[in-house]
Each structure stands twice: as C-alpha cells, then as structure tokens.
C-alpha positions in Angstrom: -14.9 6.3 21.4 -14.9 3.5 19.3 -11.5 3.6 17.3 -11.3 2.0 14.1 -8.6 -0.7 15.1 -9.0 -4.3 16.2 -9.1 -3.8 19.7 -11.2 -0.8 19.5 -8.8 0.7 22.4 -7.0 4.3 21.8 -3.8 2.6 23.1 -3.9 0.7 19.7 -4.5 3.7 17.3 -1.7 3.7 15.0 -1.2 3.6 11.0 -0.7 0.2 10.5 -3.6 -1.0 13.1 -5.9 1.6 11.2 -5.1 0.2 7.8 -5.5 -3.6 8.9 -8.6 -2.7 10.5 -10.0 -1.1 7.3 -8.5 -4.1 5.2 -10.0 -6.6 7.0 -12.8 -5.5 9.2 -15.2 -3.9 6.4 -17.4 -6.0 4.0 -15.7 -7.0 0.6 -16.2 -4.2 -2.0 -17.7 -6.0 -5.1 -16.3 -3.0 -7.3 -13.7 -0.3 -7.0 -16.8 2.0 -7.0 -18.1 0.2 -3.7 -14.8 0.4 -1.9 -14.3 4.3 -2.9 -18.0 4.8 -1.7 -16.9 2.9 1.8 -14.0 4.8 2.3 -15.9 8.1 1.3 -18.7 7.7 4.0 -15.7 6.7 6.4 -13.9 9.9 5.4 -16.8 12.2 6.2 -17.1 10.2 9.6 -13.5 10.7 10.7 -13.3 14.5 9.4 -12.0 16.1 12.4 -14.8 18.8 12.2 -17.6 15.9 12.2 -15.9 13.6 15.1 -17.4 15.8 18.1 -20.9 15.7 16.6 -20.8 12.3 15.7 -19.7 10.6 19.1 -21.9 13.5 20.9 -19.0 14.9 22.6 -18.0 18.4 22.5 -14.8 18.0 24.9 -12.7 16.0 22.8 -8.9 16.9 24.5 -5.8 17.3 22.7 -4.9 13.6 22.9 -7.9 12.2 21.4 -7.8 15.1 18.4 -4.4 13.6 17.5 -5.7 10.4 17.4 -8.8 11.7 15.5 -6.0 13.1 13.0 -4.2 9.6 12.5 -7.3 8.1 11.5 -8.3 10.8 9.4 -5.1 10.6 7.4 -5.1 7.0 7.2 -8.8 7.2 5.9 -7.8 9.7 3.3 -5.0 8.0 1.9 -7.3 4.6 1.6 -10.1 6.8 0.0 -7.5 8.1 -2.6 -6.2 4.7 -3.3 -9.8 3.8 -4.0 -10.5 6.3 -6.1 -7.4 5.6 -8.2 -8.6 2.2 -8.8 -12.3 3.8 -9.9 -10.2 5.9 -12.4 -8.5 2.9 -13.9 
C-alpha cells in the first residue's frame, strides 16, 4: 500500500510525517477552494470503508487498519482547516 509519507513505507506513518507529506507533496493550491477540493478527494480515498476497494485488497489486517485510521484522521483535520479557509 503506498502510504502518504515521504518514504512511502508503513513504518514511517505518523501524524507529523503525514502532515509533512500533504504540505509538501501536492501541487500548490491556487485558492482555498482548490486546497479544500484536494483534501476532500484525499478524505474519500483514505476513508476506512473505501481503502480496501481502492487498493484491491480485502485482507487488510488490524495493523494496516490502524495506520489507515491515522492517515484518515490527519486528512480529516487538514480538510477541516482547508474548509475554514474557504469560509473566511
């Protein structure tokens, strides 16, 4: 599974490395709405109900699911921050 961290490895999945990835890896957002749209798409991708289908795996173990939850929580946080910037 390609994890959203610089190395792409599961062992590097942590709140800080996920935040860094999303701050540096995606293309610049021209507007707050662009940033929100990008994070909304990531939110849908990393939703715990969708990740099995996205990566074609039905055998996601408990350890991987904990990592998916970590990613999902960070993505939700970033989406909320982007949404708040849209409202300003």
